[in-house]
DOMAR-626012 format. One record per residue (C-alpha): residue in one letter; x, y, z. Coordinates in pm, whole numbers, plus 50000, padded with zeros to 5 digits. Layout:
AXYZ...
//
This chain:
S869960736071073P870760717471399G867730694871364G869580668071555V868440684671878E864790678371799D865410643071665Y867280633471981E864590647072211I861880628872013A863780596072049K864220600972424E860530609272471L859450578372275I861630556172494Y860220571572811V856660566772685K857210529972609K859690521972887P859140548573156K860670528073438N863250508173246F865150532773028E868620517673076Q867460482872972A865550497272676I868740510572518K871010480672576R869690458172300D871000454371945G873620481471961D871180507472096K873540515272383L876270525772140N873750545671933Y872530563172248T876030571872368K877040586972032A873720604971999S874120619872348E877490634072250G875910648871939Y873090663872141Q875580682072364F877490693972057F874350707571889G873490725672211Q876850743172195V876220751971829L872840767571913E874310787472201A877120800071979M874630810571710Q872540829271964G875640846572099A876640857171747T873070869871682F872520847371380D868960838471278L868090804671423P868140777171315L869690783470969L873400774770977T874550796270684F878140797070560D878860828870760A877360812371068Q879550781571013I882670803371022A881610822071336V880460791171526A883550770871431R885780798771562Q883820802171886L883910764571950G887690764071910F888080747671570A890290775771436D893990777271523D896980796171383L897460770471104T893850767570985L892540802671050H893550816370711N892950786470482G889420778670602N890130742170687F888700747471035V885230751570879R885630718170702T886690701171027F883740716571211M881190706070947L882540670670923K882010667171298Y878600683771265Y877360659271001G878920629971184Y876910638071496A873780643971287R874190608971138N874610593771486I871410609971608R869490598271301L870700562671366F869560565571728L866080577571629A865910550571361S866790523771616V864040535571849L861350537971583S862410505471418S862010485771739E859170461071777D857350486072000Y856570508371702K855790484671415T853500455071361D854910426471155R852420411470911G854490380170895D854310380770516R857490367670360L858250371269994P858640336069850D861890343769668D863710360069959P863210349570323K865080380770443V862390404370310H859310410670521Q856410434770531F855080454670824Y852890484570892G852890511871156I855490538871226Q858900539771063F861660565671054V862920572070698P866550583870734E866940591770363E864160617470386G864500627570751I860820620670823V858640597371025A856350577670794I853190558570881R851900530270661P848490512870692E848210475170680K847030475370316D850170494470205P853010480970423F856690488770430M858950464470244E862120458570446V865120436070397C867390424770679F870670424870491P873480423370575T872970401970883D875770395571132D876690363970938D876600382570604M879250406470737K881790378170704R881300377470325P883530397070084L882780434170075T882140433769700V879410407669747I877780428270025L877810459769812Q876340441369512E873430429269724I872880463669878L872740480369536L870240454569416C868060460269722V867970498169692N867330496169316Q864270474869393G863010500769641L863560478769946R864360495070278I867300482570486C866400473970844E867980492971132R870240464671250S871620460570899R872230498070876F874280495171192N876330467271032L876840487670715H877990517670914K880700497271086K881770479870765F882070508970524F883630533570765S886490509570832I887070500270467S890660496570343E892150512970033R892620478469881E888930470569922V887970504169771E890130497469465H888680462569427I885150477069426R886010503669168Q887440477368936S884240456668945R882280463268624W879220445768765I879110468569071M879570499868862D876790489268624T874470482868917F875340516969061M874570533668727A871180516268720I870110539369005F869820568268759Y867290548768550G864990541568843K862700559769083N863540577569408I867030585669280H867760611669549R866570589469833T868720560769707L871820582469664N871290598770003F871050564370165L874310553470001D875990586070106C875120578970471F877730551170456G880210568670226I879370545169939I879080572569674G882610583169763I883740547169720M882180545469373I883210580769268P886560590669426E886100627669337F882890628069543A884820615369845R887320644069807L884540669469850G884200659370216G883290690870406V884210714670120A882140745970164H880510766969895D880390804569903A877730823970093K875280820569801H874980782969856K873020768070144F874720733970152L878220719670157A879480708569816G878540671669847Q875100678869990H874570705369721L875010678969450L872470655769614E870040684669662T870300692769288V869190657169210R866280660869453Q865140693169288L865190676668945E862980648569073Q860570674269214I860470691468873S859690658268704R856710653568941G855380688468871E856170702669214H857760733669057G855080740668801E853560723868497K855810742268250L859030728668399K857470694068420Q856690694968047I860240705767965M861600677568179A859320652468002R860830661567662I864350651267768N865350619667582K867850606967838P866730618468185W869220594368348L872030614568193L870620646868336Y870430631768687L874010619368655A875140653868535A873370669668834L875310647169071L878610655468899H878190692068804D880400705169089I882500673769131G885760693369087K884940717769368Y887750704169585E890160721969347G888750756269432D888330782769163N889530759468890H886720734868956P884820738068620E887830725968421V888710699068677G885090687268689A884880685368310Q888040664168297
//
């Protein structure tokens, strides 16, 4: 659903509450101006989506596959070349998710500012870049606003810094994978750096990463840990899963049929999330017991992420995915 509308309005209201007479200065620091500009464009786009859905009498705010087709046509994404092959829906949804990501970054930058968190000043002795704080924090991987008391603070790492961005990309990715495997959050400024770095990556750098056994082993370690969906969703925000698994990158905005709620890539991540919920007993004790009897749960989570990996090939996707 076009939740970006609500996220954007929340961010604007928070800025006005804290800086009611100085809004322009409040959004000029640490890349916030760029975040705000991109988020504003997304806000206008989501408004057009909502208006198109209302005009087509679809139930708001669920953007079903049928609604995607109708809205994409009404907003001018379909032309004579793409009308019959469905590529206009892919183009529309890629833009949709791009704007949604921009708005989430904007809200994250607002809620991650010093106005909304209190630093305890506690530094972990083995890593000066990691610090603890309590208060309000936006959690982009889960799409929620979390509040932590002082006795149970957030653990956040400021990596990569501006200076770290000069290091080789393989080194940056190794450090990021280690951080997320340890359950550390990445601070907002570092997320901004990652966004710039990985969305301008070259084919040569991608190939270098895929040939690194150490990086691939560290990536696989995710499936042995906790919060697998949150970690994978975080990596997907920067296109990192597609870097590690080229078939995942090819899914892009590939749409499922009307029976599926999500695009193909998001559907795979949602399957992982549902498995984690089953393991915690959120879908009943019986399913939890069945899940507990699985000898290699990491393999099941990996299979969940890959089960529709050949979807970019269309109807032949089971055979392609198996290969």
